[in-house]
N, C-alpha and C positions, 0 to 999 in steps of 0.2 A: 339354452342347450336342450335338444330333444332327447329324452331318455325313455326307455321301455317302461310300460306301466308297472311291470313286476320288479322294478329295481329294488334292491335290498337297501336297508338302512345303511349298511357298511359302504355300499357303492355310492350312495348319496353323500355320506359323510366324507368319503375320500375325495369326491368331486369338489365339495365345498372347501376342504383343506387345500387342494391344489389351486382353486380360485383365489383363496385368501393369500397363499404364498405368492402368487403372481401379482396380486394387488399390493402386498407389502413390498415386494421387490421393486415394483415400478415407482414407488413413492420415496424410496430411500435416497436421501441426498438431493432431491430435485425440487424442494419447496420453492415455488415461485419461478422455476426455470422451465423452459420448454421440455416437452416429453423427450426422454432419452438423454438428457444432459445431467450432469452431476455438479454439485456445488464445488467450486474451486476457490481457494483463498491464497492470495499472494502472501508468501511467508518471508522471503528473503530477496533483496535486490543486491547484486554484486556491482560495485563501482570500482573503476580503475584508478589507482593512485601511484605516485612515483616514490613517495617517502612514507612508509607505513607508520613510523613513530610520530612524525609531524601530523599525519592525518588523525592518528589516535588522539593526540592532544587537542586537535581542533574539535572533533566530535565530542570529546569529554567537555570541552568548554561550552558546547551547546546545551549541556545538561542531559544528554542522552545516556541511557543505561548501557554500561559495558557488559555484554553478555558473555563474551569469550575472547581470549587471546591465546591461541594455541598453535604450536608448530608440530603437527603429527609426523612430518617427514622433513628432512633437511631442506628440500626444495619447496616446501609449502608452509605458509603461515596464514592463519585465519583470524581476523579481528572482526568481531560483530558487535554492533550497537543497535539499540532500539529507541526510537524517539518516544517521549512520554505519551502514553495513551494509544500507541500504535500497535496494531497486530502484525505489522511487517517490520522486519529488521533490515539493516544495511550491513553488508559484509565487504571487506576489502582485505588485501594482504599480498602475499607472494605466491605465484604459481596458480592464481585463480582465474585470470582472464587475460586475453591477448589484446583487449581493447586499449586504446590510447588513454593515458591519464588525462582527466579533464573532459572526456567525451560524454559523460553521463548527464542526463537531465531527468529530474523527477519532481513531483509535486507533493507538498505536505498540505494538509487541510487543518484549519484552526477555526474556532468559533468567534474569535475577535481579532481582526487583522491588526488593529492599532496596538492592542496589548502584546500581540506576538512580535510586531515590529519593535516595540519598546523593549521587550525582553531580549531580542537578538542584539540590539544596539547596546543595551545594558551589560551584555556579556562580552562586549568588545568585537562583535561580528560586524563586518562591513556590509550592512543590508541596504538595498535600494530604498528609495522613498516609496511610500504606499501609492498605488495607482489603481484605477478602475478602467474598464473596457477590456478588450482582448489582450492576452499576454503577448501575442504575436500578430503582426509585426510590431516592433517596438514603437514605431511611429504612431500607432493607433492608441497608445496608452494615454490616459488622461490623469492628471495629477490628483492625488487624494483618494480616499475611499469612495466607493459608489455612494452618491448622494442619498439613495434610498436604502443603502446597506443591503442590496439585493444579494441573496445567497448565490455563491459562485461568481460574484461580480467584483471583488476587491482583492488585490494582490500586493506582495512585495517579493523580493528575491535576494538570494545571497549565493555565494560560491565557496566551495572548500578551497584549500591552498592550491590544488591542482586545476581548479576551474570547473569542477563538476557543479552544475547549476541546480539549485533548489528553488523552485517557485513555491511560495506560500500563498494559499488561497483561502479566503474566508468562506466557510460553509455554515450557514445557520439553520437551513432547512434542506434535508437531503432530497434528491430526486426520488420518485417512486422506484422501489426495488433496490435501492442502495442502502448499505448498512454502515 
């Protein structure tokens, strides 16, 4: 910036403060993101269910933490669970969505697909066998975990009582920029 030779200390200090404010504001919440974007964290996913209490029992059987079960109004009931270690919760209930029960699909990540599979089966969950290769189409799936245990390469799946699909994916090394 070009300034007059006789600029006062106060003017220079004021310009520096403004420049610092602009610099500070431009970096808030954008670590590792393109300029002008802000960090966003997925907090809650709403899934459609037909029987709230049956779904509540199912998600409790998974060992997920029950965060809330509240009916703030007669036409609304909110049940929220969080999977162990997850920063995102799952919400279902009454008056929350018009989506058809069983229409949701989501992915959970784990550090050991075989241990996760064994845990699901041990809890009485009807989990698929472990496979590797792409999750879709089903015909492309190969039996067993990825032979090299490549991160993002091994899967199993299960569904809740309404048919909402949960794909479980082994992630041992995150892709750059992922947390």
